[in-house]
C-alpha positions as CSV (number, residue, x, y, z in Angstrom):
1,X,-8.0,32.6,42.5
2,X,-7.6,29.5,44.8
3,X,-10.8,28.1,43.4
4,X,-9.6,28.5,39.9
5,X,-6.3,26.8,40.7
6,X,-8.1,23.9,42.3
7,X,-10.5,23.6,39.4
8,X,-7.8,23.2,36.8
9,X,-5.3,21.3,39.0
10,X,-6.5,17.8,37.8
11,X,-6.0,18.9,34.1
12,X,-2.6,20.3,34.9
13,X,-1.6,17.0,36.7
14,X,-2.9,15.0,33.7
15,X,-0.9,17.1,31.3
16,X,2.2,16.6,33.3
17,X,1.7,12.9,33.4
18,X,1.2,12.7,29.7
19,X,4.3,14.8,29.1
20,X,6.3,12.6,31.5
21,X,5.2,9.5,29.5
22,X,6.6,10.9,26.3
23,X,8.8,8.3,24.6
24,X,8.7,5.4,22.1
25,X,5.1,4.1,21.6
26,X,4.0,0.8,23.0
27,X,2.1,-1.7,21.0
28,X,-1.0,-0.7,22.9
29,X,-0.6,3.0,22.1
30,X,0.1,2.1,18.4
31,X,-3.1,0.1,18.3
32,X,-5.1,3.0,19.7
33,X,-3.6,5.5,17.3
34,X,-4.1,3.2,14.3
35,X,-7.8,2.8,15.1
36,X,-8.2,6.6,15.6
37,X,-6.4,7.4,12.3
38,X,-8.2,4.8,10.2
39,X,-11.5,5.7,11.9
40,X,-11.1,9.3,10.7
41,X,-9.7,8.7,7.2
42,X,-12.3,5.9,6.4
43,X,-15.3,7.7,7.9
44,X,-18.3,8.4,5.7
45,X,-17.7,12.1,6.3
46,X,-14.6,11.9,4.2
47,X,-16.8,10.8,1.2
48,X,-14.2,8.3,0.0
49,X,-11.2,10.7,-0.3
50,X,-11.2,11.1,-4.1
51,X,-8.6,13.5,-5.4
52,X,-9.9,17.0,-5.6
53,X,-12.8,16.6,-3.2
54,X,-13.5,18.1,0.2
55,X,-12.9,14.7,1.8
56,X,-9.4,14.5,0.3
57,X,-8.6,18.0,1.6
58,X,-10.0,17.1,5.1
59,X,-7.8,14.0,5.1
60,X,-4.7,16.0,4.0
61,X,-5.3,18.6,6.7
62,X,-5.6,15.9,9.3
63,X,-2.3,14.3,8.3
64,X,-0.6,17.7,8.3
65,X,-1.8,18.3,11.9
66,X,-0.6,14.9,13.0
67,X,2.8,15.5,11.5
68,X,3.0,18.9,13.2
69,X,2.0,17.4,16.5
70,X,4.8,15.0,16.2
71,X,7.3,17.8,15.7
72,X,8.1,16.9,12.1
73,X,9.2,19.7,9.7
74,X,7.0,20.7,6.8
75,X,8.6,19.6,3.5
76,X,6.0,20.6,0.9
77,X,5.9,23.6,-1.3
78,X,3.3,25.2,1.0
79,X,3.9,24.0,4.5
80,X,3.2,20.3,4.6
81,X,1.3,20.4,1.3
82,X,2.6,19.9,-2.3
83,X,-0.3,20.8,-4.6
84,X,-0.5,19.5,-8.2
85,X,-3.0,19.8,-10.9
86,X,-3.8,17.1,-13.4
87,X,-5.4,17.9,-16.8
88,X,-7.6,15.1,-18.0
89,X,-7.6,14.8,-21.8
90,X,-10.9,14.7,-23.7
91,X,-9.4,11.9,-25.9
92,X,-9.5,8.7,-23.9
93,X,-6.4,7.4,-25.8
94,X,-4.2,10.2,-24.4
95,X,-2.6,10.2,-21.0
96,X,-3.4,12.7,-18.3
97,X,-0.8,15.4,-17.9
98,X,0.4,15.7,-14.3
99,X,1.7,19.0,-13.0
100,X,0.0,21.4,-15.4
101,X,-0.9,25.0,-14.5
102,X,-4.1,25.0,-16.4
103,X,-7.6,23.6,-15.6
104,X,-8.0,20.2,-14.1
105,X,-8.1,18.3,-10.9
106,X,-6.0,19.6,-8.0
107,X,-4.7,17.3,-5.4
108,X,-2.1,17.5,-2.7
109,X,0.7,15.4,-1.3
110,X,1.4,15.8,2.4
111,X,5.1,15.8,3.1
112,X,6.9,15.8,6.5
113,X,10.6,15.6,7.3
114,X,12.4,13.9,10.3
115,X,15.9,15.4,10.5
116,X,18.5,13.0,11.8
117,X,21.4,15.2,10.7
118,X,22.4,12.5,8.1
119,X,23.7,12.7,4.6
120,X,21.1,10.3,3.2
121,X,17.4,10.0,3.5
122,X,14.7,7.3,3.5
123,X,11.4,7.9,1.8
124,X,8.4,6.2,3.5
125,X,5.2,6.6,1.6
126,X,1.5,5.6,1.4
127,X,-1.4,7.0,-0.7
128,X,-4.3,8.4,1.2
129,X,-6.8,9.0,-1.6
130,X,-9.5,6.5,-2.6
131,X,-12.4,6.2,-5.1
132,X,-14.9,8.6,-3.6
133,X,-18.4,7.5,-4.6
134,X,-17.1,4.8,-7.0
135,X,-17.1,5.1,-10.7
136,X,-14.0,4.1,-12.7
137,X,-12.0,1.6,-10.8
138,X,-14.8,0.4,-8.6
139,X,-15.8,-3.2,-8.5
140,X,-19.2,-2.3,-7.0
141,X,-22.2,-3.1,-9.3
142,X,-25.0,-1.4,-7.3
143,X,-26.0,2.2,-6.9
144,X,-23.4,4.9,-6.3
145,X,-22.0,4.6,-2.7
146,X,-19.2,5.9,-0.6
147,X,-16.0,3.9,-1.0
148,X,-14.3,4.4,2.4
149,X,-11.1,2.6,1.5
150,X,-10.2,1.5,5.0
151,X,-7.6,-1.0,3.8
152,X,-7.0,0.8,0.6
153,X,-5.4,2.8,1.8
154,X,-6.2,4.3,5.1
155,X,-4.3,1.4,6.5
156,X,-1.0,2.3,4.9
157,X,-1.5,6.0,5.8
158,X,-2.1,5.2,9.4
159,X,1.0,3.0,9.3
160,X,2.9,6.0,8.0
161,X,1.9,8.0,11.0
162,X,2.7,5.1,13.3
163,X,6.2,4.8,11.9
164,X,6.7,8.5,12.4
165,X,5.9,8.0,16.1
166,X,8.4,5.2,16.3
167,X,11.3,6.8,14.4
168,X,11.0,10.1,16.2
169,X,12.8,8.3,19.1
170,X,15.2,6.1,17.0
171,X,18.9,6.9,16.5
172,X,19.3,6.6,12.7
173,X,22.0,7.3,10.2
174,X,19.4,8.4,7.7
175,X,16.8,11.2,7.7
176,X,13.3,10.2,6.9
177,X,10.8,12.0,4.6
178,X,7.2,10.8,5.1
179,X,4.9,11.3,2.1
180,X,1.2,10.7,1.9
181,X,0.4,10.7,-1.8
182,X,-2.9,11.7,-3.5
183,X,-4.1,10.6,-6.9
184,X,-2.7,7.1,-6.7
185,X,-6.0,5.5,-7.7
186,X,-6.0,7.6,-10.9
187,X,-2.6,6.5,-12.0
188,X,0.1,7.2,-9.4
189,X,-0.4,10.9,-10.0
190,X,0.9,12.2,-6.7
191,X,4.1,10.1,-6.6
192,X,4.7,10.8,-10.3
193,X,4.6,14.5,-9.6
194,X,6.7,14.2,-6.5
195,X,9.7,12.4,-8.1
196,X,9.6,15.0,-11.0
197,X,9.3,17.9,-8.6
198,X,11.0,16.6,-5.5
199,X,11.2,18.8,-2.4
200,X,14.6,17.2,-1.6
201,X,17.5,16.1,-3.7
202,X,16.6,12.6,-4.9
203,X,20.4,11.9,-5.1
204,X,20.4,11.8,-1.3
205,X,17.6,9.2,-1.2
206,X,18.8,5.8,0.1
207,X,15.6,3.8,-0.6
208,X,11.8,4.1,-0.6
209,X,9.3,2.1,1.4
210,X,5.7,2.0,0.2
211,X,2.7,0.7,2.2
212,X,-0.5,0.0,0.2
213,X,-3.2,-2.2,1.7
214,X,-1.5,-3.5,4.8
215,X,-4.6,-3.8,7.1
216,X,-5.9,-7.3,6.4
217,X,-3.1,-9.6,7.7
218,X,-4.7,-13.1,7.3
219,X,-4.6,-16.1,9.6
220,X,-1.4,-17.3,7.9
221,X,0.1,-13.9,8.7
222,X,1.2,-13.6,5.1
223,X,3.0,-10.4,4.2
224,X,4.0,-9.7,0.6
225,X,7.1,-7.7,0.0
226,X,7.7,-6.5,-3.5
227,X,10.9,-5.0,-4.8
228,X,13.3,-7.3,-3.0
229,X,15.4,-7.5,-6.1
230,X,15.9,-3.7,-6.4
231,X,18.9,-3.8,-4.0
232,X,21.3,-6.7,-3.0
233,X,21.0,-5.5,0.6
234,X,17.3,-6.3,1.0
235,X,17.0,-10.1,0.8
236,X,19.6,-10.9,3.5
237,X,17.8,-8.9,6.2
238,X,14.1,-9.9,5.7
239,X,14.1,-13.2,7.6
240,X,16.5,-12.4,10.5
241,X,14.2,-9.5,11.7
242,X,11.0,-11.6,11.5
243,X,10.3,-11.7,15.2
244,X,6.5,-12.1,14.8
245,X,6.7,-15.3,12.6
246,X,5.1,-13.6,9.6
247,X,4.9,-15.6,6.5
248,X,7.0,-13.5,4.2
249,X,6.2,-13.7,0.4
250,X,9.0,-11.8,-1.3
251,X,8.9,-10.7,-5.0
252,X,11.8,-9.3,-7.0
253,X,10.2,-6.7,-9.3
254,X,10.3,-3.0,-8.5
255,X,7.3,-2.3,-10.8
256,X,3.7,-2.7,-9.6
257,X,0.4,-0.8,-9.4
258,X,1.4,1.4,-6.5
259,X,3.5,4.5,-5.7
260,X,6.9,2.7,-5.3
261,X,7.0,2.3,-9.1
262,X,7.5,6.1,-9.5
263,X,10.7,5.8,-7.3
264,X,11.9,2.6,-9.0
265,X,11.8,4.4,-12.3
266,X,14.2,7.0,-10.9
267,X,16.7,4.1,-10.2
268,X,16.0,4.0,-6.5
269,X,15.7,0.8,-4.4
270,X,12.1,0.2,-3.3
271,X,10.1,-2.1,-1.1
272,X,6.3,-2.4,-1.2
273,X,4.4,-4.0,1.6
274,X,0.9,-5.6,1.0
275,X,-1.2,-8.0,3.1
276,X,-3.3,-9.3,0.2
277,X,-6.5,-8.9,-1.9
278,X,-9.9,-9.5,-0.4
279,X,-13.6,-9.4,-1.4
280,X,-14.1,-5.8,-0.2
281,X,-11.4,-4.4,-2.6
282,X,-12.6,-1.3,-4.4
283,X,-16.1,-1.8,-2.9
284,X,-18.1,0.3,-0.4
285,X,-17.7,-2.6,2.1
286,X,-13.9,-1.8,2.7
287,X,-14.7,-0.4,6.1
288,X,-12.7,0.3,9.3
289,X,-14.3,-2.5,11.3
290,X,-12.8,-5.1,9.0
291,X,-9.2,-4.1,9.6
292,X,-7.0,-6.5,11.6
293,X,-5.5,-3.9,13.9
294,X,-3.3,-6.3,15.8
295,X,-1.9,-7.5,12.5
296,X,-1.3,-4.0,11.4
297,X,0.8,-3.4,14.5
298,X,2.9,-6.4,13.5
299,X,3.4,-5.0,10.0
300,X,4.4,-1.6,11.4
301,X,6.9,-3.2,13.8
302,X,8.4,-5.4,11.1
303,X,9.0,-2.4,8.9
304,X,10.6,-0.4,11.8
305,X,12.9,-3.4,12.5
306,X,13.8,-3.5,8.8
307,X,14.8,0.2,8.8
308,X,16.8,-0.3,12.0
309,X,18.6,-3.4,10.5
310,X,19.6,-1.4,7.3
311,X,20.7,1.5,9.5
312,X,24.4,0.4,9.5
313,X,24.5,-0.1,5.8
314,X,26.1,2.5,3.5
315,X,24.0,3.9,0.7
316,X,22.2,1.0,-0.9
317,X,23.1,-0.2,-4.4
318,X,20.3,-0.2,-7.0
319,X,19.5,-3.1,-9.2
320,X,17.1,-3.2,-12.1
321,X,14.6,-6.1,-12.1
322,X,12.4,-7.8,-14.6
323,X,9.0,-5.9,-14.5
324,X,5.5,-6.5,-15.7
325,X,6.3,-5.4,-19.2
326,X,8.2,-8.7,-19.5
327,X,5.1,-10.7,-18.5
328,X,3.3,-12.8,-21.1
329,X,0.3,-11.1,-22.8
330,X,-3.0,-12.8,-22.9
331,X,-6.4,-12.1,-24.4
332,X,-8.6,-14.4,-22.3
333,X,-9.3,-14.8,-18.6
334,X,-10.5,-17.7,-16.4
335,X,-12.4,-15.2,-14.2
336,X,-10.6,-15.9,-11.0
337,X,-8.9,-13.7,-8.4
338,X,-5.4,-15.1,-7.8
339,X,-4.1,-15.4,-4.2
340,X,-1.0,-13.2,-4.6
341,X,0.3,-14.3,-1.2
342,X,0.3,-18.0,-2.0
343,X,3.9,-19.4,-2.0
344,X,3.2,-23.1,-2.7
345,X,3.3,-24.9,-6.0
346,X,0.6,-23.8,-8.4
347,X,-1.8,-20.8,-8.4
348,X,-4.3,-20.7,-5.6
349,X,-7.7,-19.2,-6.4
350,X,-8.8,-16.5,-3.9
351,X,-12.2,-15.7,-5.6
352,X,-14.3,-16.8,-8.6
353,X,-16.2,-14.2,-10.7
354,X,-19.8,-14.9,-11.6
355,X,-20.6,-15.8,-15.1
356,X,-17.0,-16.4,-16.1
357,X,-15.3,-19.6,-17.4
358,X,-13.9,-20.7,-14.0
359,X,-17.4,-20.7,-12.4
360,X,-18.9,-22.6,-15.4
361,X,-16.1,-25.2,-14.9
362,X,-16.9,-25.6,-11.2
363,X,-13.8,-24.0,-9.8
364,X,-14.0,-22.8,-6.2
365,X,-12.2,-20.4,-3.9
366,X,-9.2,-22.2,-2.4
367,X,-8.6,-24.4,-5.4
368,X,-5.0,-24.6,-6.5
369,X,-4.5,-24.7,-10.3
370,X,-1.8,-27.3,-11.1
371,X,-2.3,-27.7,-14.8
372,X,-3.9,-25.7,-17.7
373,X,-3.9,-27.4,-21.0
374,X,-0.5,-28.9,-21.6
375,X,1.2,-26.6,-19.1
376,X,2.1,-27.5,-15.6
377,X,1.5,-24.5,-13.3
378,X,4.3,-24.0,-10.8
379,X,3.6,-20.3,-9.9
380,X,1.8,-17.2,-11.0
381,X,4.1,-16.5,-13.9
382,X,3.6,-20.1,-15.1
383,X,-0.1,-19.6,-14.9
384,X,0.1,-16.4,-17.0
385,X,2.3,-18.1,-19.6
386,X,-0.2,-21.0,-19.9
387,X,-3.1,-18.6,-20.2
388,X,-1.3,-16.6,-23.0
389,X,-1.6,-19.4,-25.6
390,X,-5.4,-19.4,-25.6
391,X,-7.9,-17.2,-27.4
392,X,-11.6,-16.6,-27.0
393,X,-13.6,-19.7,-28.0
394,X,-10.8,-22.2,-27.1
395,X,-11.5,-25.1,-24.7
396,X,-9.0,-27.0,-22.6
397,X,-8.6,-29.0,-19.4
398,X,-7.8,-27.5,-16.0
399,X,-6.5,-29.6,-13.1
400,X,-6.9,-28.3,-9.6
401,X,-6.1,-29.6,-6.1
402,X,-9.0,-29.3,-3.7
403,X,-8.8,-30.7,-0.1
404,X,-5.9,-33.0,-1.1
405,X,-7.7,-34.3,-4.2
406,X,-6.9,-33.6,-7.8
407,X,-9.9,-32.6,-9.9
408,X,-10.0,-32.2,-13.7
409,X,-12.6,-30.0,-15.4
410,X,-13.2,-28.7,-18.9
411,X,-12.9,-24.9,-19.3
412,X,-14.1,-22.8,-22.2
413,X,-12.7,-19.3,-22.8
């Protein structure tokens, strides 16, 4: 017996030490857990986490185990899981029907609850699915390949777990429900199903935070925050809590191509966090080794401070915003990827597509479009308005700023 006790004594001591260190996570421990979580979710073994696949189910089970380890309560319809089935119509002009009982693709949201004995609740969400082997939505032009989606959106999902680790130890006047959504890549399927079949009373929801692609904080430390106009309480707290000198790029609209839209359409205040587009977006090259983990820790800490700052507020008022349906409609494209994090005058080019008008005109990544035809470009909306007056076959002049010089070129659509 003594031999056995001595044999396992080091393990017992280690366990006691780990238990005694239980408490709010340090930046170092967050960094370690973020690497572990993204490493698992974005591994080739998950096969790209497409809804309805074994890889998606493995990811969902991993998240449920992590939530359980943290001591969070299951808040799905089957433990931590909320399954839903989507029937895909044979007619491409019809929309998919989410929540049917018939044949289709079955996915699952993973839902956990942190009970703070409060009368209102914050929803913090991120989608964990991706594109599988590619197909529709992929920007990859080669053979079929695994799309690991490290930034999109293993990064947001890992941030979700990190925030759960932080808020477990926070004193808050709101409960928190953590939701990892599936089917986002197919059309916000999981969040659409959740808000129509909520596992809590949506009337108690104070606001929703969404994290989608938060793993590539750039050298300028630019962090886009969408939905700032959905409550008058948001804008006044964003800058005072900016302890890491992030370059905040706020946007008013509550509507966008991610899961916060589903909550905004239920008249709930929303904030969506995003660190920007990149060349690996929706390609097999979006891998875990390209994540800026130190930057992701900064994003997680910023969001945790935001929630703490809003803690004293009563239930937030909701405000409707102008959304993308109010945007100008256009039939032509220059063939550039806009830099959505650029906050200066004009529209900065973040990428130029091959064989498109911009490339033929000699535009380069980093150029700032200042004028298109007769229109002066002040911001993204101005660029879209200017583009909307042209049709295929039209030619005009574009003026860009490059390295401090203004350059004019002819562009044909």
